[in-house]
C-alpha positions, 0 to 999 in steps of 0.5 A, a space after each residue: 745548063 749548070 752555067 746558065 743557071 748560075 748566070 741567071 741567079 747572078 742576074 737576078 741578085 740572089 747571090 749578092 753579098 753585103 746586105 746589112 742586118 738592121 736593128 733586130 728589134 725593129 723586126 718584131 711584130 712586123 706591120 701589115 698593109 692597111 689595104 689588106 682585108 685580113 684578120 690583122 686589120 680587123 683585130 689589130 690589137 690581138 696578140 697571136 700566141 697560138 700557132 708557134 710563129 716567129 714573132 720577129 718576122 722573116 730575116 732581113 735578107 729574106 724580106 729583101 728578097 721578096 721585094 727585089 724579086 717580086 717582079 720575076 713571079 711571072 716566070 716559072 722557077 726551076 732554076 731557083 728550085 735547083 739552087 735551093 735544093 743544092 743548098 739544103 743538101 749541103 747544109 744537111 750533108 746529103 745529096 740533091 737526090 735526097 731533098 724534095 720541096 713542099 709548101 710547108 712541111 704540111 705538104 711533105 707530111 701529106 705526101 707521106 700519108 698518101 704514100 703510106 695509105 697505098 698499102 693499108 695498115 696502121 700507124 703509131 703516134 705519140 698522144 699528144 702529138 702533132 696530129 692534124 695532118 693525120 686526118 688523111 691517114 684516117 680518112 684513107 683507111 690507115 688505123 691510128 695507134 696512139 701511145 700515151 706519153 710518160 709521166 714527164 710528158 716525153 715521147 715513150 720510145 720504148 712503148 711506141 717500139 712495142 706498139 709496132 707490129 707487122 701491119 704497121 706502115 708508119 711511125 711519126 715522132 715529132 722532135 721536139 714534140 708539139 704540143 709539149 716541147 720535150 725532145 728525144 735524145 739523138 742517140 736514142 732516136 738513132 737506136 729506136 730507128 735501128 730496131 724498126 723494120 725497114 718495111 716500116 717508114 719512120 717519119 721524124 718531124 724536125 720543125 722545132 729542132 732549130 730551138 735546140 742544140 741537137 744535130 739533125 738526123 738528116 745524115 742518116 737517110 743514106 743508111 736508113 732507107 725507111 727514114 723520112 726527115 721533114 723540116 720547115 722554114 715556118 718557125 725559126 726562120 719566120 716563113 710560116 706564110 710563105 709556105 716552104 718546107 722539104 723532106 730528106 730521105 733515101 732516093 728511092 723514098 724521094 722518088 716515090 713521094 715525087 710520084 704523088 706530087 703533081 708539079 714536083 719541087 714547084 709547088 712553092 713560089 718563086 719568091 718564097 724559094 728565093 726567100 728561103 735561099 736568103 734566110 739560110 745565109 742570115 746566121 746572125 738572124 737565127 742566132 739572135 732569134 735563138 737567144 731571144 726565145 731562150 730569154 723570153 721563154 724562161 721568163 714566161 715559165 718563171 712567171 707561170 710558176 708563180 701562178 701555180 702552173 706546172 710547166 714542162 721544160 721546153 725545147 721549142 718556141 712554145 711552153 706546155 703547162 697545166 692550168 688545173 691549179 690556176 685560180 681563174 678562168 684562163 681562156 676568158 682571161 685571154 679573150 678579155 685581153 685580145 690574146 690568142 692562145 692554145 687549147 686544152 690538149 689533155 683534160 686530166 691536168 688541164 694541159 694547155 699550150 702558149 707560143 713564146 712571143 716577144 718579151 713585150 707580148 709575153 709581159 702582157 700575156 702574164 699581166 692578162 692572167 694575173 
């Protein structure tokens, strides 16, 4: 079976080498077909700085995988799923049985919410944090326990620990945190996890960890049976629209999540999986994206400060800043200049978030609000 899988993967070319990296700048803000009736066609001049997307698009290797393999979309993709899982397990220093694929990390979060909701209780989450997915928990009767951030906008791990009680079924930590961009030190997270009862699931969302130098917590799932790591190809790898993410967890938890997924490991299209496999090979693309994001983020923070906007030191591809001292109508400035930005996350201090786009996009953003 394994030899057949390898032969098939070789046949479709996923293992092919020698795909050259084109001029990196040419991949920023990739064009969209004029035949597609989408928001991009209707609002062609919009600058999208709202959803923390990678402005440079997918990796050149991923794009080639999309094009080269579109013609096998008529086939189911179990073999491709097996290969991707093996690649992810190796990268994260776990076994294949510790990986579950999903349509973006959103599906993984949804599956965790459903699992937790089987046994009513409460869940603990920082405030603000990424909480759109928690509607499932709320609707299924799991009580939300929000823990305010510290004054420096970092997650208060001690306060979260104190919020956990015998009825707590889940603790969620987004690291780096969205929308603040702050990061929890790895050692502090490991210590936090060791203090949590093994009857309580700890969900660590590492959607933006690729924008830091911090090592993933993935390998600890072997010794901590209650830990789930959620990861995604949507951010650094530029595959937000392709919808591919994955969970890393103890074998038992993975099996429990599989029981809630109608078509295990196959909610993602064959071409998206092949693009993900190709993306993992393109280390130069990731390195370039990391460097560009660092440079553009520093520029943007510097310019925002000149406009009396207090900024939180970011470890992601977005910036959290206060417009309480900004002397214009910030959101009107964005609307007038065809820029999609964030919203107000905290009324006290008027804290908002902006995605880090290309240097050209951020210069237009700064000019728009000056």
